[in-house]
N, C-alpha and C positions, 0 to 999 in steps of 0.2 A: 614459810609465814602464810596464817590462814586469813582470807579474804572475807567481806563482807557480801553477800548476795542477797538483794530484796526479792520478797516472793508476794505476788497478790495471787491468789487463788481463781480459777476460774468459776468455781462455786459459787452460786447466791442463795444463800438459804434463808433470806428474810425479803420481804418486798419494801426493800428501803434503798435509796441509791447509794449508800454507803458502803452496802455489800455489792453494786455494781464491779463489773470488771473496769470501766471507767473511772470510776472512783478509786478502784486499785491503782490504777497508772497514775492518778494524779499525787496518791501519797507515796508511789515511789520516786516520783518526781521530786516530793518536796523531801526525800531524804537524801537524794542525790546531790542536793543544794547546787542547783546549777548558777545561783548568784554568787559563789563562792569561785566559780570557774570562767565565767565569761564577764569580760569588761564591758562599760558600756559603749552602746553602739557597734559593737563586733559582729561581721557575720558569722553566723551560725549553721553550717552545714547539718540537715536532716537527712543521713545517707538511708534510703529504705529500694526496695525493689517494686517497680511499676508495674508488674505482673507482664501477662502476654494476652494475644488475643484467644480467648477461651480459659483462661485461668484467672480465676477470680479470687482464689484462696489468699491475698495479701492481706498485708496489716491495713484495718480499714482506715479509712479517712477520718474517723472521727477521733482515732487514737493518734494520728499524725497531727491533726488540729490540736490535741491537747498538750502535745511536745510543744508545738509551735507558741501555743499562748505561755507555755511556762518560761520559754526561751526570752520571750517577749518581757515577761514579768520579770527577768533577770537582767533587762537590760539589753537585750542583744537583737539583733536583727535576723531571724531565721529566712531559711529557703529551703525545699524539700528537693531533693536530686537524686537521681541514679546516672548512669553510664549507658552509652548507645548498647542496645543489645539488638535491634533490626534499624533502619534508617530513622534517623532522627526524628524527623516531622511524624512519620508513622508511629514514633514510640511514645511521642507526647499525645499523641491522639489515642494512642492504647491507655494512657495513663488517665486522660480524660474520661474514656468509656469506662474504667474502672473506678472514677470517681474521685482520682486525685488531681485536683486543679487549685488555683489561686483561692476561688470562694468557697471550696470545701476546707481545705487546709488553713486559711487563713494567712497565706504567705505566698512569697513567689514558687513556682515550682519549673525546675529547669534540667537540663542535661549538663552534668559536672566535667563532661568531656568535649561540650559543642555540639551545634546540631549535627555536626559530619562526623563526630566522634573521635575527633584527632588533635584535640585542644589538649596537650599534657605535658608533663614534665618530668624528664628521665631522673629518675632517683637509684641508688646503689641499692643492692639486694645481696643475697648471701650466695653461695657456691653454686647452686641449683640454677638461678636465675641469673644471674650478675648483676641486672638492672631491671627495674620495670617503668611505665610510662603511667605514673600517678595522674589522674584526671585533675586539670588544672583547677577548678574552682574547690575541689578538696584540698589540693597542695595549698593554696593559698588561704584557705579559711583557718581563723586562728582558734576554733573550736569546732566540735562535731559531737552531733549525737546519733548514735549507730543503732537504726531500728530496723531490726531483723525478725522477719517470719521463718520459723524453725521447721524443717521438715527434711525430706529426703533429698537425696541428689546422686544423679547418675554416674558421676565421676568421685564426688566426694564421700558418698555416702549418707552424709549429714549435712544440711544448709542453715548456717546460722551466722552468727556475727563474722566468725574468720572468713568463712567464704564470702559473706557479703562485703568486706573491706578488699579481700585479695581479688577477687573476680569483679567486683562491682566498683572499686576504687581505682581500677586501672583503666586507660583508655580502650575504648573498641577498636579504634584503628589507628594507625601511624599516619603521620603526614605524608610518608613517601608512600603509603599503599603496602608496604611490607606487614603483613601480619605477624611476622618473629618478632617485631618491636612493639606489638600491642597485648591484647589480652589473650590471643592465640598463642602466645610465647608460654602461657601457665600450661596449656595442654601437649602443647607438642613437645618432642623429643629431640630434634635437632632441625638444622636448617633444610635438611632434606624430606623433612616430615611431607606426608602428603595423604591422600585419600586412594585408597585401594580399591577398586571395585572388579568383582569376579560375574562376568556376564553371563557365565553359565548358571549359576545360581540365582541370577537375578529374574523373579516374575513379573515385572513391571507392575509391582502393586502401588508404584509413586508415593510411597508414604515417605521417602527420604526427601524427595521433590519438595512434598507440601511443607515439611517440619523445616527446610532450609532457612536459617533468619534472612541470609545474604543472596538468596537466589542463584547461588552457585551451581546447583543443578538443572538441566532442561532435559528434555526430551526431544531427539532428533534422530531420525531414521531408524525409528523402530528400537532404539535402545536410548541409553542416558548418557550424557555428557557432563562431566563436571569439570568446571573452569575453576583452576587450582588457584588463580591468583586472586578470585572474589571470598575464596574459603576461608572462615576464621578458626576452622580447626576444632570447632565446639564439640564435635563428637555425638549431636544431635540424631544424624542420619545413621551413625553405627547403631545407636541405642535403638531406633525404631525399625531398623530392617531385620522381617520374621525369619530372613534365608540365612543371612549372615554374608550376606553377597556385595556388603560394602563397610570397612572397616577404615581405622585412622591409624597412622602409625604415630603412636604419642609415647607421653612418658609412662614407666611401670606404675604400677598403684603406689608403692612408696615412695617414689620419686614426686608424684605429682603432689602427696598429701603434703611431703616438706616444702614442695614450690609455694602451697596454698599459705603455708605459716611464714615464708619468705617475704611473700609477696604482701601480706598482711603488716609484717613488721614495716615493710618499706613505707606503706601508706602512712602507720602511725608514726613513722619517723619524723614526719613533717609536722606534727605537733609536740608542744610542750607538754611537759608531764603534768597529769589532771585534767587536761584539758577537752579529754573524750570521754564520755558514757556511754555505756551501753543497755541497750532494751531488747531482750529475746522474747516473741510472742509466739509461745507453745499452743497457740490454737490453731486449728484446722490442720494439723499434722498429716499433709499428705505424701505419697510416696515419691512424688517428683518434684522439681526443680518449678519455681514459679515462670520460668522462661518458655516451659514447654506450652505447646498449643491445647493444654486441657486441663483440668484439674480433677483428680481420683477421688473417690472418698477417704476422708481421714482414719490413719491406722490406729490412731488411739483417740479417746476422749481428751476435749480440751483440758489442758493442764492450769494453765496462768501465765501470768507476765514476769520474766525476772531481769532485775536490773543492777546496775552496779558500775564500779569502774576499774574493775579488773576483767579484761575482755577473757582469759583463760577460766577464770573463776565463774563467770557467768555462763560459758560456754560448758563448763564441766557440769555444773549444776542444772542446766538445762538437757545435757545428754543424760545424765542420771535419771533426771526424771520421766523423761520420754522412753527410755528405753527398760525401764521398771515399771511402764503401765500394763493395763490390760490390753490385747490387740480387740479391738471391734468387730464384729460378725461384718459379713459382705465388704472385709477390706481386702488389700493386697497382703496383708500380715495373714490372714486366716486362710487366704486362698492358699496361701505357702505353708498351711500347718503351723505358723507360729503358735506357742502358748503362753500363758504368763508363767513369768520368771525365766522366760527367754529373752536377750537384748532383742529389741522390737526391729531397730533399724537395720542393723546388719543381717539380722535372720531374714528379714523380708528383702533387703536388696543385693544381698551377697558381697557389699561393700561396706567395711566399717570405718565410720567416721572419726573413729578416737584417735586414730594415730596424726591426724593434723591439730588436733588439740596438745597433743602429748607434745608434737615439735614446738608449737608454740609456746609452751613451758620451758622447752629446753632454752629456747632462744632468750628467754628471759622478759616475755610479754607479760607473763603474770603467775599466779600460784593456781594448781588445781586442788588445792585445799582451801574448804569454804565453809562458811556457816552461813546457813540459811534461816533469815529473819522474815517471818510473813507479817504483813503489814496489813 
């Protein structure tokens, strides 16, 4: 069955507010009929990504404010949230530095898994994961608007709504301190998973030390030491090492893509049908995740905003649009010789994000057939 996906283009061809991207978002929100999805005085999660120190290409506060205003107009009580990526206090400060705070977005801003990243509820998942720890504020919220900045990702190949739910809807830590029972479970292949370091290849450039979100890597005695218990298995150290001296024993690519779909399904299973809508922002489509401590130039020109209540259809429409766009000069895409007509994200990153969208469709989360309606 074909699902409707609403689209507001990034092009503004007249000097008129109605042609602005902000007005386009307002029209999408009207089409999504939040009033028919939210009961009066219900708490409504607005799930987004707060960014990182040095990573500023997130969904801008003005857009989050418009979403919060629409939830209020529908009778709900919105809160903007993410889950712990670095220590909680520091992460809220990152959000504030990136312009996300109660004054800018017009509602509370909080960590859905608590200040220490371990407030969660275990929810059954599929055969790859078994179960996941869904952040408690998301688990308990009766409705949700998933607001995703669409870009590349080091493991998933594409970071949109599914990745936002799968990794961002799951707690950063487990109260026991066991990474295998929190977000690291998505990355790591088994209980034996660990970081493997080759000292002979290491040049002590310290990029891995600086990129580690949990400070699990330290310099001691002329070498590097990895504190295994503090490691979240995010794989950032492996991503930045220029010598291949450090690597994570992790899931194979196909298994990881399936795990993303399973985790997203687990998060969505805590909501009644029709109570979650999705807004994908294909703006400033950089090659890296917003959790990295930098932001590269966009791969393609701003495309626009996609919205709907079918996560698979919204994701497929977004991916099709990004992958069919023209690569921008002086970007990672042109560095790798990607040309118009080639699929931008997989050709640039070497990882294809399409399999986790396919897996989500196979799990019954939505339809890959869509009708794009420009508003």
